C-alpha positions as CSV (number, residue, x, y, z in Angstrom):
1,M,14.5,9.9,-6.8
2,C,16.7,11.1,-3.6
3,P,14.5,11.5,-0.2
4,P,14.4,14.7,1.5
5,T,17.5,15.9,3.3
6,G,15.2,18.0,5.5
7,L,13.8,14.8,6.8
8,Y,16.7,12.2,7.1
9,G,20.0,14.8,6.7
10,P,22.5,15.8,9.1
11,E,20.4,18.9,9.8
12,G,17.1,17.3,9.1
13,I,14.4,16.8,11.4
14,L,15.2,13.0,12.7
15,P,18.6,12.6,11.2
16,A,19.2,9.1,9.9
17,R,22.1,8.4,11.7
18,R,20.5,8.6,14.8
19,T,19.2,5.2,14.0
20,L,22.1,3.0,12.9
21,R,24.5,3.0,16.2
22,P,26.9,0.0,16.2
23,Q,26.2,-1.9,19.7
24,G,29.1,-4.2,19.5
25,K,27.3,-6.8,17.9
26,G,28.5,-9.1,15.1
27,R,28.6,-8.0,11.7
28,W,25.6,-10.6,10.6
29,Q,23.8,-10.4,13.7
30,Q,23.7,-6.9,13.6
31,L,22.7,-7.2,10.0
32,W,19.9,-9.8,10.7
33,E,18.6,-7.8,13.8
34,T,18.2,-4.2,11.9
35,P,18.2,-5.8,7.9
36,T,19.8,-2.1,6.2
37,L,22.2,-2.6,3.7
38,L,23.0,1.4,5.1
39,W,25.1,-0.5,7.5
40,E,27.8,-0.9,4.3
41,A,27.6,2.7,3.7
42,P,31.0,3.6,5.4
43,L,32.6,1.1,3.4
44,L,32.0,3.8,0.2
45,G,32.8,6.4,2.4
46,L,29.0,7.5,2.7
47,D,27.3,9.0,5.7
48,T,23.9,7.2,6.8
49,A,21.9,10.1,5.0
50,Q,24.7,9.3,1.7
51,G,23.8,5.9,1.7
52,L,20.1,6.6,1.8
53,E,20.4,9.0,-1.3
54,L,22.4,6.1,-2.9
55,L,19.6,3.6,-2.5
56,S,16.9,5.6,-3.3
57,L,18.9,6.8,-6.6
58,L,19.2,2.9,-7.4
59,G,15.9,1.6,-6.8
60,T,14.4,4.6,-9.0
61,V,16.9,3.6,-11.7
62,L,16.1,-0.1,-11.4
63,A,12.3,0.3,-11.1
64,L,12.3,2.8,-14.4
65,G,14.5,0.1,-15.8
66,A,11.9,-2.8,-15.3
67,L,9.1,-0.9,-16.4
68,L,10.9,-0.4,-19.6
69,T,12.8,-3.7,-20.4
70,R,11.8,-7.4,-20.1
71,Q,15.3,-7.9,-19.2
72,L,15.4,-6.8,-16.0
73,R,12.1,-8.1,-15.1
74,H,14.0,-10.7,-13.2
75,P,13.6,-12.0,-9.6
76,L,17.1,-10.5,-8.5
77,V,15.9,-7.5,-9.3
78,Y,13.0,-7.0,-7.5
79,L,14.7,-8.6,-4.6
80,L,17.3,-5.7,-4.8
81,L,14.5,-3.2,-4.9
82,W,13.0,-5.0,-1.9
83,A,15.6,-5.2,0.5
84,A,16.2,-1.2,-0.9
85,Y,13.3,-0.2,0.5
86,L,13.0,-2.3,3.3
87,S,16.6,-0.9,4.3
88,V,15.0,2.5,3.9
89,C,12.3,1.7,6.3
90,Q,14.4,0.7,9.2
91,V,16.0,4.3,9.2
92,G,12.7,5.8,8.3
93,Q,11.1,6.0,11.9
94,V,8.0,7.7,12.4
95,F,7.8,9.0,8.5
96,L,8.0,5.6,6.9
97,Y,6.2,4.2,9.5
98,F,2.5,3.2,7.9
99,Q,0.2,0.4,6.8
100,W,1.2,1.9,2.8
101,D,4.9,1.0,3.6
102,S,4.0,-2.5,5.1
103,L,2.1,-2.9,2.4
104,L,4.9,-2.0,-0.5
105,L,7.3,-4.0,1.5
106,E,4.5,-7.4,1.5
107,T,3.9,-7.2,-2.4
108,G,7.7,-6.2,-2.5
109,F,8.5,-9.9,-2.2
110,L,6.1,-11.1,-3.4
111,A,7.0,-9.4,-6.6
112,V,10.7,-11.8,-6.2
113,L,8.1,-15.0,-6.5
114,V,6.1,-13.7,-9.5
115,A,9.1,-12.6,-11.9
116,P,9.5,-14.7,-14.8
117,L,11.7,-17.6,-14.3
118,G,10.9,-19.8,-17.0
119,L,12.4,-22.9,-18.4
120,P,15.4,-24.2,-20.7
121,P,14.3,-24.0,-24.5
122,N,12.1,-27.2,-26.0
123,H,11.6,-28.0,-29.5
124,K,9.6,-30.4,-28.9
125,Q,5.5,-29.2,-29.1
126,A,4.5,-29.1,-25.4
127,P,1.0,-30.6,-24.7
128,Q,-2.2,-29.5,-25.2
129,G,-0.8,-25.9,-26.7
130,R,0.9,-25.6,-23.7
131,P,4.0,-22.6,-24.3
132,G,7.4,-24.4,-23.8
133,G,8.8,-21.7,-21.5
134,I,6.4,-21.4,-19.1
135,S,7.0,-23.0,-15.5
136,P,4.5,-24.9,-13.6
137,H,4.8,-23.0,-10.7
138,E,3.6,-19.8,-12.1
139,G,0.0,-20.4,-10.4
140,L,1.3,-20.2,-6.8
141,P,3.1,-16.6,-6.5
142,F,-0.4,-14.9,-7.9
143,W,-2.2,-16.9,-5.6
144,L,-0.2,-15.3,-2.7
145,V,-0.8,-12.2,-4.7
146,R,-4.4,-13.1,-4.1
147,W,-4.0,-14.0,-0.4
148,L,-2.6,-10.8,0.4
149,L,-5.4,-8.9,-0.9
150,F,-8.4,-11.1,0.4
151,R,-6.5,-10.2,3.9
152,L,-6.4,-6.2,3.3
153,M,-9.5,-5.7,2.2
154,F,-11.5,-8.1,4.9
155,A,-9.6,-6.8,7.8
156,S,-10.2,-3.4,6.6
157,G,-13.8,-3.9,6.6
158,V,-14.3,-5.7,10.1
159,V,-12.2,-3.3,12.1
160,K,-14.2,-1.2,11.2
161,L,-16.8,-2.3,13.1
162,T,-15.0,-4.2,15.8
163,S,-13.1,-0.5,16.8
164,R,-16.8,0.4,17.8
165,C,-16.4,3.7,16.2
166,P,-19.9,4.9,16.5
167,A,-19.7,7.0,13.3
168,W,-19.3,3.5,11.3
169,W,-21.8,1.8,13.4
170,G,-24.5,5.1,12.5
171,L,-23.2,4.6,8.9
172,T,-22.2,8.2,9.3
173,A,-18.6,7.6,8.6
174,L,-18.4,9.1,5.0
175,T,-20.2,12.7,6.2
176,Y,-17.1,13.4,8.0
177,H,-14.3,11.0,6.1
178,Y,-14.4,13.4,2.8
179,E,-13.5,16.7,4.9
180,T,-11.6,15.0,7.9
181,Q,-8.9,12.6,6.1
182,C,-5.4,13.2,5.7
183,L,-5.0,15.2,2.2
184,P,-8.7,15.8,0.5
185,T,-8.8,16.8,-3.1
186,P,-11.3,18.9,-5.0
187,A,-13.4,16.4,-6.0
188,A,-13.7,15.6,-1.7
189,W,-15.6,18.7,-1.5
190,F,-18.3,18.0,-4.1
191,A,-18.9,14.5,-2.4
192,H,-19.0,16.0,1.0
193,H,-22.1,17.9,0.1
194,L,-23.9,14.8,-1.4
195,P,-27.5,13.7,0.8
196,V,-26.5,12.2,4.1
197,W,-28.8,8.8,3.0
198,L,-26.5,8.9,0.2
199,H,-23.4,8.7,2.1
200,K,-24.7,6.2,4.5
201,L,-26.0,3.7,1.6
202,S,-22.1,4.1,0.6
203,V,-21.3,3.2,3.9
204,V,-23.5,0.1,3.3
205,A,-21.9,-0.8,0.4
206,T,-18.1,-0.3,1.2
207,F,-18.9,-2.8,4.0
208,L,-20.4,-5.1,1.4
209,I,-17.3,-4.4,-0.7
210,E,-14.8,-5.1,2.0
211,I,-16.0,-7.7,3.9
212,A,-18.9,-10.0,1.7
213,V,-17.0,-9.6,-1.5
214,P,-13.1,-11.1,-0.6
215,P,-14.3,-14.2,-0.1
216,L,-15.1,-14.8,-3.6
217,F,-11.0,-13.7,-5.1
218,F,-11.2,-17.7,-4.3
219,A,-14.8,-18.8,-6.1
220,P,-14.3,-21.4,-8.8
221,V,-16.7,-19.7,-11.0
222,R,-14.4,-17.1,-12.9
223,R,-17.3,-14.8,-13.7
224,L,-17.6,-14.3,-9.6
225,R,-14.1,-13.8,-8.8
226,L,-14.3,-10.9,-11.9
227,A,-17.0,-9.5,-10.4
228,A,-15.1,-8.8,-7.2
229,F,-12.5,-7.5,-9.2
230,Y,-14.6,-4.9,-10.3
231,S,-16.3,-4.1,-7.3
232,Q,-12.7,-4.0,-5.9
233,V,-11.6,-1.4,-8.5
234,L,-14.8,0.6,-8.8
235,L,-13.7,1.2,-4.7
236,Q,-10.2,2.0,-5.4
237,V,-10.9,4.8,-7.9
238,L,-13.2,6.5,-5.8
239,I,-10.7,6.7,-2.9
240,I,-8.2,8.0,-5.4
241,L,-10.4,10.6,-6.7
242,T,-11.8,11.9,-3.2
243,G,-8.3,11.5,-1.6
244,N,-4.4,11.7,-1.9
245,Y,-3.0,8.5,-0.1
246,N,0.2,8.6,-2.1
247,F,0.9,4.8,-4.0
248,F,-1.4,2.9,-1.5
249,N,-4.6,3.0,-3.8
250,L,-2.6,2.4,-6.9
251,L,-0.9,-0.6,-5.1
252,T,-4.1,-2.0,-4.3
253,L,-5.3,-1.6,-8.1
254,V,-2.1,-3.7,-8.7
255,L,-2.9,-6.3,-6.4
256,T,-6.3,-6.9,-7.9
257,T,-5.0,-8.0,-11.1
258,A,-4.3,-11.0,-9.6
259,L,-8.3,-12.0,-9.6
260,L,-7.9,-11.8,-13.6
261,D,-6.9,-14.5,-16.1
262,D,-5.4,-14.9,-19.4
263,T,-8.5,-15.2,-21.5
264,H,-9.8,-12.0,-19.9
265,L,-6.7,-9.9,-20.7
266,A,-7.0,-11.2,-23.8
267,A,-10.0,-9.2,-24.1
268,K,-11.7,-11.4,-27.2
269,S,-14.5,-10.4,-29.5
270,S,-17.7,-11.7,-28.9
271,T,-17.4,-13.7,-32.1
272,S,-14.7,-15.9,-30.5
273,R,-17.0,-16.1,-27.5
274,R,-19.6,-17.9,-29.3
275,K,-17.2,-20.4,-30.7
276,R,-16.7,-21.9,-27.5
277,M,-20.4,-22.3,-26.3
278,P,-20.5,-25.9,-25.0
279,S,-22.4,-28.1,-27.6
280,S,-22.6,-31.5,-25.8
281,W,-25.4,-32.0,-23.2
282,P,-23.1,-32.0,-20.0
283,K,-21.4,-28.8,-20.6
284,A,-24.3,-27.2,-21.4
285,L,-26.1,-28.5,-17.9
286,L,-22.5,-27.3,-16.4
287,A,-22.8,-23.7,-17.5
288,M,-26.7,-23.8,-16.1
289,L,-25.3,-25.0,-13.0
290,T,-22.9,-22.2,-12.8
291,L,-25.4,-19.5,-13.7
292,L,-27.5,-20.8,-11.3
293,L,-24.7,-20.8,-8.3
294,E,-23.7,-17.3,-9.8
295,L,-27.4,-16.0,-9.3
296,A,-27.6,-17.7,-5.6
297,V,-24.4,-16.3,-4.8
298,Y,-25.7,-12.4,-6.0
299,G,-29.1,-13.0,-4.3
300,L,-28.0,-14.1,-1.1
301,L,-25.6,-10.7,-0.8
302,A,-28.3,-8.7,-1.8
303,C,-30.6,-10.4,1.3
304,G,-27.8,-10.1,3.8
305,V,-27.5,-6.5,2.8
306,V,-31.3,-5.7,2.6
307,H,-31.4,-7.7,6.0
308,Y,-28.3,-6.4,8.4
309,F,-28.4,-2.9,7.0
310,G,-32.6,-2.4,7.1
311,L,-32.3,-1.1,3.8
312,E,-35.8,0.4,2.8
313,V,-37.1,2.8,0.0
314,D,-39.1,6.3,1.0
315,W,-40.8,7.0,-1.8
316,E,-42.5,10.0,-0.5
317,Q,-39.2,11.2,0.0
318,H,-37.3,9.4,-2.7
319,V,-34.8,8.1,-0.5
320,V,-33.2,4.8,0.5
321,R,-33.0,4.4,4.0
322,S,-30.1,2.1,6.0
323,R,-29.3,1.2,9.8
324,T,-27.0,-1.5,11.6
325,T,-29.4,-4.1,12.4
326,F,-26.5,-6.0,14.1
327,T,-25.5,-5.7,17.6
328,F,-21.4,-5.6,18.7
329,H,-22.0,-9.1,20.4
330,Q,-23.8,-10.6,17.4
331,L,-20.7,-9.3,15.1
332,S,-18.2,-10.7,17.7
333,Q,-19.7,-14.0,17.9
334,W,-19.9,-13.9,13.7
335,L,-16.3,-13.3,13.6
336,K,-15.2,-16.4,16.1
337,T,-17.3,-18.5,13.7
338,V,-15.8,-17.2,10.4
339,T,-12.6,-16.2,11.0
340,L,-11.1,-19.8,11.4
341,P,-12.5,-20.8,7.8
342,T,-11.6,-17.9,6.0
343,M,-8.4,-19.8,7.0
344,W,-9.2,-23.3,6.0
345,L,-10.8,-21.4,2.6
346,G,-7.6,-20.0,2.3
347,A,-5.8,-23.6,2.8
348,A,-8.2,-25.7,0.5
349,S,-7.7,-23.1,-2.7
350,L,-3.6,-22.8,-2.0
351,A,-3.7,-26.6,-2.0
352,W,-6.2,-26.5,-5.1
353,E,-3.1,-24.3,-6.8
354,L,-0.2,-26.9,-5.5
355,L,-2.2,-30.1,-7.2
356,T,-2.6,-28.0,-10.3
357,A,0.9,-26.8,-10.4
358,L,1.7,-30.9,-10.1
359,W,-0.4,-31.4,-13.0
360,R,1.3,-29.5,-14.9
361,W,4.7,-30.7,-13.8
362,V,3.7,-34.0,-15.2
363,Q,3.1,-32.9,-18.6
364,V,6.4,-31.1,-18.4
365,R,8.5,-32.9,-21.8
366,G,12.2,-33.9,-22.0
367,S,14.5,-34.5,-18.9
368,L,16.4,-31.4,-18.2
369,R,13.3,-29.1,-18.1
370,K,11.4,-31.7,-16.3
371,L,14.2,-31.7,-13.6
372,C,14.5,-27.7,-13.8
373,A,10.4,-27.9,-13.5
374,A,11.1,-30.3,-10.3
375,V,13.5,-28.0,-8.6
376,Q,11.3,-24.8,-9.2
377,L,8.1,-26.4,-8.0
378,S,9.4,-27.9,-4.7
379,V,11.2,-24.2,-3.7
380,F,8.4,-21.8,-4.8
381,G,6.1,-24.2,-3.6
382,T,7.6,-24.3,-0.2
383,A,7.8,-20.5,-0.4
384,T,4.8,-20.2,-1.0
385,V,3.2,-22.8,1.8
386,A,5.6,-20.7,4.1
387,L,4.5,-17.5,3.6
388,F,1.0,-18.4,3.9
389,L,1.5,-19.5,7.4
390,I,3.5,-16.6,8.3
391,S,0.5,-14.5,7.4
392,L,-1.8,-16.5,9.0
393,V,-0.7,-14.6,12.5
394,P,-1.1,-11.1,11.6
395,Y,-4.3,-12.2,10.2
396,S,-5.9,-13.5,13.0
397,Y,-5.2,-10.3,15.6
398,M,-8.5,-9.1,14.2
399,E,-9.9,-12.3,16.7
400,P,-7.7,-12.8,19.5
401,S,-9.5,-16.2,20.4
402,S,-8.8,-17.3,16.9
403,H,-5.1,-16.1,17.0
404,G,-4.7,-18.2,20.4
405,R,-6.0,-21.3,18.7
406,L,-3.3,-20.8,15.3
407,W,-1.1,-23.6,15.3
408,T,2.3,-23.3,17.5
409,G,4.6,-23.5,14.9
410,A,3.4,-20.7,12.4
411,H,3.7,-18.5,15.6
412,R,7.3,-19.4,15.7
413,L,8.3,-18.8,11.7
414,F,6.2,-15.2,12.2
415,S,8.2,-14.8,15.2
416,T,11.4,-15.3,13.5
417,V,10.7,-13.3,10.1
418,E,8.8,-10.7,11.6
419,H,11.4,-7.8,11.2
420,L,11.3,-8.8,7.6
421,Q,7.9,-7.9,7.3
422,L,6.8,-10.5,5.0
423,A,3.6,-10.5,6.0
424,N,1.4,-7.5,7.6
425,S,-2.3,-6.9,9.5
426,Y,-4.5,-4.2,8.0
427,G,-6.9,-1.8,9.3
428,L,-7.8,0.7,7.1
429,F,-10.0,3.9,8.4
430,R,-10.3,2.1,11.7
431,R,-12.1,4.9,13.7
432,M,-13.1,8.2,12.1
433,T,-11.6,11.0,13.3
434,G,-12.6,15.0,13.2
435,L,-15.8,13.7,14.5
436,G,-15.7,17.9,15.3
437,G,-14.4,19.1,12.7
438,R,-10.6,18.8,11.2
439,P,-7.8,19.6,13.7
440,E,-4.7,21.3,11.8
441,V,-1.6,22.5,13.4
442,V,-0.7,26.1,12.1
443,L,2.6,26.8,12.7
444,E,3.0,30.5,12.9
445,G,7.0,32.9,13.2
446,S,7.7,35.9,14.8
447,Y,10.5,38.3,15.0
448,D,9.0,40.3,17.9
449,G,6.6,38.1,19.6
450,H,3.6,40.1,19.2
451,Q,3.5,39.9,15.0
452,W,3.0,36.6,13.7
453,T,3.1,35.1,10.9
454,E,1.6,32.0,9.5
455,I,4.1,29.8,8.0
456,E,1.9,27.7,5.0
457,F,2.7,24.3,3.9
458,M,2.3,23.4,0.5
459,Y,-1.0,21.2,0.2
460,K,-2.3,22.2,2.9
461,P,-4.5,21.7,5.0
462,G,-3.5,18.0,5.2
463,N,0.4,17.8,5.3
464,W,0.6,13.9,6.3
465,Q,3.0,14.3,9.5
466,M,1.1,17.5,10.5
467,W,-2.3,15.7,9.9
468,F,-1.3,13.2,12.8
469,A,0.0,15.6,15.1
470,A,-3.3,17.3,15.1
471,L,-4.8,14.2,16.3
472,G,-3.0,14.6,19.7
473,P,-0.7,17.2,21.9
474,H,2.5,17.6,20.2
475,T,4.2,15.5,22.8
476,H,2.7,12.5,21.0
477,S,4.9,13.4,18.3
478,P,8.4,14.5,19.3
479,W,9.5,15.2,15.7
480,F,7.4,18.2,15.8
481,T,9.7,19.4,18.7
482,S,12.7,19.0,16.1
483,L,10.4,20.8,13.3
484,V,10.4,24.1,15.4
485,L,14.0,23.6,16.3
486,R,14.9,24.0,12.6
487,L,12.9,26.5,11.7
488,L,14.3,28.6,14.0
489,Q,18.0,27.7,13.0
490,G,16.9,28.5,9.4
491,K,17.7,25.1,8.0
492,E,16.9,25.5,4.2
493,P,16.4,21.4,3.5
494,V,13.9,21.9,6.3
495,I,12.3,25.0,5.0
496,R,12.0,23.1,1.1
497,L,9.6,20.4,3.4
498,V,7.6,23.7,3.9
499,Q,8.0,25.5,0.3
500,N,10.1,24.1,-2.2
501,H,10.1,27.3,-3.6
502,V,12.4,28.9,-0.9
503,P,11.1,32.9,-1.6
504,S,7.8,32.0,-0.8
505,Y,8.5,31.1,2.7
506,P,7.8,34.3,4.8
507,F,11.4,34.0,6.8
508,H,13.5,33.3,3.6
509,Q,15.8,35.9,4.4
510,Q,16.1,35.4,8.0
511,P,14.9,32.7,10.9
512,P,12.2,33.8,13.1
513,T,13.6,34.3,16.3
514,Y,9.8,33.4,18.2
515,V,8.1,30.0,16.5
516,R,4.7,28.6,17.7
517,A,2.1,26.2,16.4
518,Q,-1.8,27.0,17.2
519,L,-4.9,24.4,16.8
520,Y,-8.0,25.0,14.4
521,K,-11.1,23.3,13.6
522,Y,-11.4,23.0,9.4
523,W,-14.7,22.6,8.3
524,F,-15.7,22.2,4.1
525,S,-17.4,26.0,3.0
526,H,-20.8,25.7,2.3
527,P,-21.9,26.1,-1.2
528,W,-23.4,29.2,-1.2
529,E,-19.6,30.3,0.1
530,Q,-18.4,31.7,-3.2
531,G,-14.5,31.6,-3.7
532,Q,-12.9,29.7,-0.8
533,W,-12.6,26.0,0.2
534,W,-12.2,26.1,4.1
535,R,-14.0,27.8,6.8
536,R,-11.9,27.3,10.4
537,Q,-12.0,28.1,14.2
538,W,-9.5,28.8,16.9
539,V,-9.4,26.0,19.3
540,E,-6.0,26.2,21.5
541,E,-2.0,26.9,21.3
542,F,-0.6,23.7,20.2
543,F,3.3,24.5,20.8
544,P,4.2,27.1,23.0
545,S,6.1,30.1,22.1
546,V,10.1,29.4,22.1
547,S,13.1,30.6,20.7
548,L,16.7,29.6,20.0
549,G,18.4,29.2,23.8
550,D,14.8,28.8,25.2
551,P,15.1,26.4,28.4
552,A,11.5,24.9,27.7
553,L,12.6,23.9,23.6
554,D,15.9,22.6,25.6
555,M,13.6,20.6,28.1
556,L,11.6,19.1,25.4
557,L,14.8,18.2,23.0
558,R,16.5,16.1,25.7
559,Q,13.1,14.4,26.9
560,F,12.9,13.2,23.5
561,G,16.7,12.1,22.9
562,L,16.6,14.9,20.0
563,Q,19.9,16.1,20.6
564,D,21.9,14.5,18.6
565,K,25.8,15.9,18.4
566,S,27.4,12.3,17.3
567,P,29.6,13.0,14.3
568,P,28.5,11.7,11.2
569,R,29.1,7.7,10.5
570,A,31.8,8.6,7.9
571,G,33.1,11.8,6.3
572,G,32.9,11.2,3.0
573,S,32.6,14.9,1.8
574,S,36.1,14.6,-0.9
575,N,34.9,11.3,-1.7
576,T,33.7,11.5,-5.4
577,L,30.5,9.1,-4.6
578,S,29.5,11.5,-2.5
579,Q,30.4,15.0,-4.6
580,A,28.5,12.7,-7.5
581,L,25.1,12.4,-5.0
582,H,25.7,15.9,-3.8
583,W,25.5,17.0,-7.3
584,V,22.2,15.0,-7.8
585,R,20.6,16.4,-5.2
586,K,21.3,20.2,-6.4
587,Q,19.8,19.4,-9.8
588,L,16.7,17.6,-8.1
589,S,16.2,20.0,-5.1
590,P,14.9,23.0,-7.2
591,L,12.2,20.5,-8.2
592,E,8.8,19.8,-6.8
593,A,8.2,16.1,-6.0
594,P,4.7,15.5,-7.8
595,A,5.9,17.2,-10.9
596,L,9.0,15.0,-11.1
597,L,7.1,12.1,-10.3
598,W,4.8,12.8,-13.4
599,G,7.8,13.5,-15.3
600,L,9.4,10.1,-14.8
601,L,5.7,8.2,-15.4
602,G,5.0,10.3,-18.6
603,A,8.9,10.0,-20.0
604,V,7.7,6.4,-19.3
605,G,4.6,6.0,-20.8
606,A,6.0,8.1,-23.9
607,I,9.0,5.6,-24.3
608,K,6.4,2.5,-24.0
609,V,4.5,4.1,-27.0
610,M,7.2,4.6,-29.3
611,Q,8.4,1.2,-28.5
612,A,5.3,-0.2,-29.2
613,L,4.9,1.7,-32.3
614,L,8.2,2.0,-33.8
615,G,9.8,-1.7,-32.4
616,P,8.5,-4.8,-33.6
617,Q,8.1,-6.9,-29.9
618,S,9.5,-10.0,-29.9
619,L,6.6,-12.6,-28.8
620,P,7.4,-15.1,-26.2
621,R,4.8,-17.4,-27.8
622,T,3.8,-18.7,-31.3
623,K,0.5,-17.5,-32.9
624,E,-0.8,-20.3,-32.5
625,E,-0.3,-20.8,-29.0
626,K,-1.2,-17.5,-28.1
627,H,-4.8,-17.6,-29.6
628,K,-5.8,-20.8,-28.5
629,P,-9.1,-20.8,-26.5
630,A,-8.3,-22.1,-22.8
631,P,-10.2,-25.2,-21.9
632,Q,-13.2,-25.3,-19.4
633,E,-12.9,-21.5,-18.7
634,D,-15.3,-21.4,-15.6
635,S,-13.1,-24.2,-13.8
636,V,-10.8,-23.4,-10.9
637,A,-7.8,-24.6,-13.3
638,A,-8.8,-21.6,-15.4
639,S,-8.1,-19.0,-12.5
640,K,-4.6,-19.2,-13.4
641,Q,-3.2,-15.9,-13.1
642,A,-1.8,-13.4,-16.0
643,S,1.7,-13.7,-16.1
644,P,3.0,-10.5,-17.5
645,A,6.1,-9.5,-15.6
646,P,4.1,-7.4,-12.9
647,N,6.0,-4.5,-11.5
648,I,4.5,-4.5,-8.3
649,S,7.6,-3.5,-6.3
650,S,7.8,-3.5,-3.1
651,G,4.2,-3.6,3.6
652,S,-0.4,-3.1,9.8
653,Q,-0.3,-3.8,12.5
654,T,2.2,-6.4,13.8
655,P,3.1,-6.0,17.5
656,R,4.9,-2.5,16.0
657,R,2.0,-0.5,15.8
658,K,1.5,1.2,12.4
659,K,-0.1,4.2,12.0
660,S,-3.3,4.3,9.9
661,P,-5.8,6.9,8.7
């Protein structure tokens, strides 16, 4: 899908060409310092915005192809997808500067390693019924996905407390969250009106799932990992139901699949499970000890939650009361105690995965296959260890003393590749905003400066950037001044960002002479207020009334460096490729983004269903191999992740600060 020209086009809010200006450096140095394929757009006769459109279209085609055909689920395809999104992020400026963009980049690079890379065929039977085409290293990339999921969830839980936000410490965050988040769904209105005690209990559950459960991602007991998987899925599904965060939660759900294994995905019947019941007394004893360990872990989690959050049942009021019983100093001491051990936990788990991969390599038969497996294991093993070391630096940001004690080699390695965003730090919902009401910016236009008409945005209240702009004065969001300028100029690409159906825009026939912005506070309506979702109250003027040529507007444009009068990098209007891009844009522009996205996903789903019904699937392994049970289900060796070619295409706070909700 094409990026909106209203954002990055020559007449958009923040033209992409502003970010790519040659500075007399060599070609490869320029590409390394600002890694984007858009440097090569002039070679195709395209300017930066047109190159951005071409990259987006090619990325969409490749991603859909990988969904539909097994042949395209190749490391090279995922490498191209990652490079395309990295290229786009380099010119995306404030609109692609969020934690979910960093997460997509980091996951996209891991997809390159996860993509299937088999061994040469072997006509001899593999030992222990092991499929012949599976590589010994395949568990390593999935371990990196699990480690990314751990860093994402654990850090997101910890920063809620280290931020000293009173709403999180008072367990009242969810009494504000549903109405103050970026894009609430209709279900958020109903969730907002739940009892306060249930909101507080939900915050306790959030801390449990995000802080206490993630270490179980590396548990040696399979059922503990599955319990961790379902708890994470529950949290992400509830977030999806009550708020729209684009692909963020869907991508997190994809990451959680790294906690599953082949046995669980096979969904075997209870009859087949009964056949695997241990018959000898040593196995029965091991199963009993495993069960006791599970019960001990669940009991420890339950006791910890009751103790640290003071859970009490009020039988008279029929409520569960909760409160935070620890102090910030105690939290800081605990964090100093556990940060380095969690790194060592990751290192130990990775060491086990490496030993398991080495053991699988020993079992490979055939000289050529053994040599290929050795090369693959060496490359992927080195890459896995390197990425783990790199990730320790942003992970340790949440605890400064641990960050300073980290091995200097990890710091040097991270600083070398930091701009590639191979590893990032995360901290979702660090502080709860809108405690006194949801801030919303409302644009108004006028022809005479007296009669004002509100300019309604699609999906309001809470268009993404407008939501962030309302959190501070307009001078903190320079792009807002550019938006006002484009509305005064009547630029259609920008108008389509406000209303995709141009006739619905109140000034579609003639641009407004004056534009201003007002700041309101919004709250969900009360249950007894029928027919409306929101109520609001005016707060103050957010942006003064300006017109074209207004000295105040010109001063702001100069101050923010938004008076971009430089010519395009390539004038490709007569180029065949640019004409083709213009035609595609013209066909797609009338379509609303949700309709286009759901249409593509629906088409892919229909094609997959037709393939399943009409076309015989070629099995990568024989039926005997496929149905052979895995030995020692609850051992750590059984933690090898399921390896259907995942479509986890392309990641936050590194030293560059990312916006977070």
